[in-house]
C-alpha positions in Angstrom: 50.2 -45.8 -144.9 50.4 -44.2 -141.5 51.2 -46.2 -138.4 48.7 -46.2 -135.6 50.1 -45.2 -132.2 48.4 -45.3 -128.8 48.6 -41.5 -128.5 46.8 -40.9 -131.8 43.6 -42.4 -130.4 43.5 -39.8 -127.7 43.3 -36.9 -130.2 40.5 -36.9 -132.7 41.1 -35.6 -136.2 38.7 -32.7 -135.4 37.5 -31.8 -132.0 33.8 -32.7 -131.3 31.4 -29.8 -130.9 29.6 -29.0 -127.7 25.9 -30.0 -128.0 24.0 -26.9 -129.3 27.1 -24.9 -129.9 29.6 -24.3 -132.7 32.5 -24.3 -130.2 34.7 -27.4 -129.9 34.7 -29.3 -126.6 37.9 -28.5 -124.7 40.2 -31.5 -124.5 41.1 -32.5 -120.9 44.7 -32.6 -122.2 44.5 -28.9 -123.3 45.1 -27.4 -126.7 47.9 -28.7 -128.9 50.1 -26.7 -131.1 49.7 -26.9 -134.9 51.6 -29.8 -136.6 55.3 -29.4 -137.4 56.2 -29.7 -141.1 58.3 -32.5 -142.4 61.1 -30.0 -143.0 61.0 -28.9 -139.4 61.2 -32.5 -138.2 64.2 -33.2 -140.5 65.9 -30.0 -139.3 65.4 -31.0 -135.7 66.9 -34.5 -136.4 69.9 -32.9 -138.2 70.4 -30.4 -135.3 70.3 -33.2 -132.7 72.3 -35.6 -134.9 69.8 -38.4 -134.4 66.9 -40.0 -136.1 63.7 -39.6 -134.1 61.6 -42.7 -133.2 58.8 -43.1 -135.8 56.1 -42.7 -133.2 57.6 -39.3 -132.0 58.0 -38.1 -135.6 54.3 -38.9 -136.2 53.3 -37.0 -133.0 55.3 -33.9 -134.1 53.6 -34.1 -137.5 50.2 -34.3 -135.7 50.9 -31.6 -133.0 54.2 -29.8 -132.5 54.0 -29.8 -128.7 
């Protein structure tokens, strides 16, 4: 089960389409990078020597930046 965080409500699973177009509406927050992999997040934690907070881990797995 995935935890729900305040930031996750700001980013829909798939961007809505502009009416009458097949192009997504541009988010006011700009485009996000593709998600990080679980391996990339673990590698970051190992490199930093810390365990990332669960909400930040979930954000990186949603959009890596």
